[in-house]
Every structure is written in C-alpha cells, then in structure tokens.
N, C-alpha and C positions, 0 to 999 in steps of 0.2 A: 504493501500500500502506501510507503514511503518513497519507492521508487516511481509508481505513479503520480504521486503529486511534484515531485522533482520533475516528472518530464512534461506535465502541463505547466509548472512555473516556467522553465527554462523557456517551452514553448511559448509561453505567452510573453515572459517578457523581451526575447526577441526581437517577435514578432513588432512589440509595439516601438522598440529600436530600431529596428529596422525598415518601418514602415514607409518614410519619408522616401529613402535611397531606394527602397524597391520601386514605388511611383514614379520616381526620375527615371528607373532605367525601364521600367514597361512602358513607359511613354518613349523614351528616348527609342528603345527597342525595336517600337513598332516604325516608328519614322525613318529610322537607318533601314530598315528590312525592305522598305521600297525607293531606296534610294536611285535606283533604274526610272521610277516614274515622276521623282522631282529631287531639288537639293533638300534637303533638312535644316540645312544649316542657313544658307542665302535664298532671298528671292531675288529675282533678278529682272532689272527695270532696263529696257530697251526701248531706244528712238532714236530716229532718224534725222540728220542734219546735211544740208546740201552748202557746199563750201565750192569755190572753184577750182579746175580742176589741178591738181599740183603733179605731175608726169615732169619728169627732170629733176625733182627736190631728190636729194636725199635724206633718209629717214630721219636724222635729228633736223634738219628744216620741214620737213613735215610735219614733225611731234610741236615743232615750236609756230608752223602756221595754223594747227588745229587749237593747241591751245590759245593762242591771242584769239582765233574766230569764236571758241566757245569759251572764251573767258575762264578759263581753267587758270588758278595757280599751283605751283608747286612744280617741281621737275618730275618726270615720268621715273617708272621705276627699270622701263625698260623698252626702246623701241625695236621692232623685228621686221625686219622687213620678210613674210610669210608664203607671199607667190608672186609671180610675176603682175605686179601691177598693183600690190596691195602689202601696204605696211601695216602693223599693230601696235599701238601704243600703249604702254600698262603704267596704270595707277594703282594707287590702297584701292582694292573692289570697284576698281574701273577699268575696261577696258575698250579704245577706242581701233574701229577697224575701218582704216582711212582705205580708196578706192579711188589711186592718184590718178587714174583717167577719166574720170566723169565728179571725182572733189565728194563721192556720197560717203558719210560717215556715220557708222553706225555704232550708237554709244551704248552701252551693255555699263549698268550701274548696279552692285550687286551690296545688299544691307542683309544685315543679320537676321536670321527670325527670333523677335527676341524671347525671352524663355526657352525656347528650343533649341538653340543655337550654345547654350551652356549644360544646359540638360544633354546634349551627346558632344560636349564638352569634356563633363566626368564620366560618360557613359564608355567613349572609346579614351580614357584613361591619357589625353593629351596634357594633364598638369603633373605627370610624372611624382618622383621624389613619394611623397608625404601620400598624396591621393592612391597610388600603387598601395601602399600598406591599407590604407582602408578599407581599398576595392577587395581587397584580400578578406579581410577580415568579415568582410562583408559576404565575399564566398563561403567561407567557414560558415557564419551563420547562416546564411541561407541551406548548407551541407547539414548543420544540425536543426535548423527547422523541418527541413524533410524528413529528418529521421526521428523528431519529437513526434511531428505530427502522423506517421502513419501508427503509432502508439497509442495515441491520444483514447477511441474511443474504442472499446472494447466489443464482444462478441459480435452479433450479426450484421452490424451495423459498420465494426472494424474489420480488422485481419479475418476474423471468423467468418463475415459472409462477402457483403460485396465490398469491402475494401481491398478484400485480396484481388478482389476481379478488375477494380478502379486503377490498382496498384501497377497488377499486371497489363494490362490497356497500356496503362503511363510509359512502362518500361517496351513494349512491344513497337508503340508506332516510332518512336525514333530509330527504333532497330530495324523495321522493315524499311524503311524510308532509305535509310544507310545503304540495306541491300537489293532494294526494286525500285526505291524513287530518283537513283540521278542520273 
C-alpha cells in the first residue's frame, strides 16, 4: 500500500511540475511536424517593387541602388548573384530578389511568430547549456510519468484489464509504423 501511495504522489507531483513544459513541447511538436506545409517560426510577407533596370551594375551597386530606392537603412549581410540577371540582397529577416533586366524587386520580409518561435526555440534545444540539462531532466520526468501512470489504476481498468490492451496498442503502433510505414 505504501508503494502505491508513492507511485500516485510521484505521478501527481511530476505531472504538476512538468505541465507547463509539456504544453510548450506539445504545441511546438504539432507546429514542427508540419514544417513541410508552413514555417512554424516565421511568417513571410512578400511585396513587389518596380524600379529602373539595373543591367550592367555590379552586385554591390545593385544593393546600394535598391536600398536607396526602398529607403532601407543599414548594410546588407550579403549580396549574391544567384543566376544570370538576378541578384539577391540579404538583410536580417529580409531578402530582396532583384531582376536586373526589368528592375523588378521581390521584397520578402520575415517576422517571428510570437510565442511559437520561442516554444520552438525551447523544444529544438537552440539554447543549449542549461536548457539541455533541463530538457534531459524533463525526458527523465516523462519516463517516470509513463511508468508510474501504468501502475496507478488497479484491476480491470488498469493492467489487469483494458489498461493492458491500451499499453500494448501504444507500444505496437510506433513499432508497426517502423516496420511497415516508412
């Protein structure tokens, strides 16, 4: 009976302690799972500008002309000819794609998705250092939550009944996917 109380208390207390990070990882996980459909960190706003043709200008001259015409302050991070007749000018969270022949400029401005960017930062462990240790502690906590959760309910609703079949199904689905789903 004492072990059962310890299992319940451990499960309850770890559940409360890790509830916040579980919500963050769950939301981030859904977002990152669909990275092929959208960018979970940034939204991209694209506008087009029509300037004078710039054929014959060197890439640094193109960057200066476009920055002047569009009233962009600061130096670009890079100016790169990407294919004949095209130059890309890179700023922080902004890319200008310049067509030299016709002066068309596609202006792509990226902005972080508030909240989601930070959640993904944590979930993907971009912080390193302390965060790596905390994320490892969280992983151990999830393992303890899973194991203690298996033993909380006794009898027909627990491992002696439907709990057994749910546990088997929960283990079988990822294994079957690894064998047949890839």
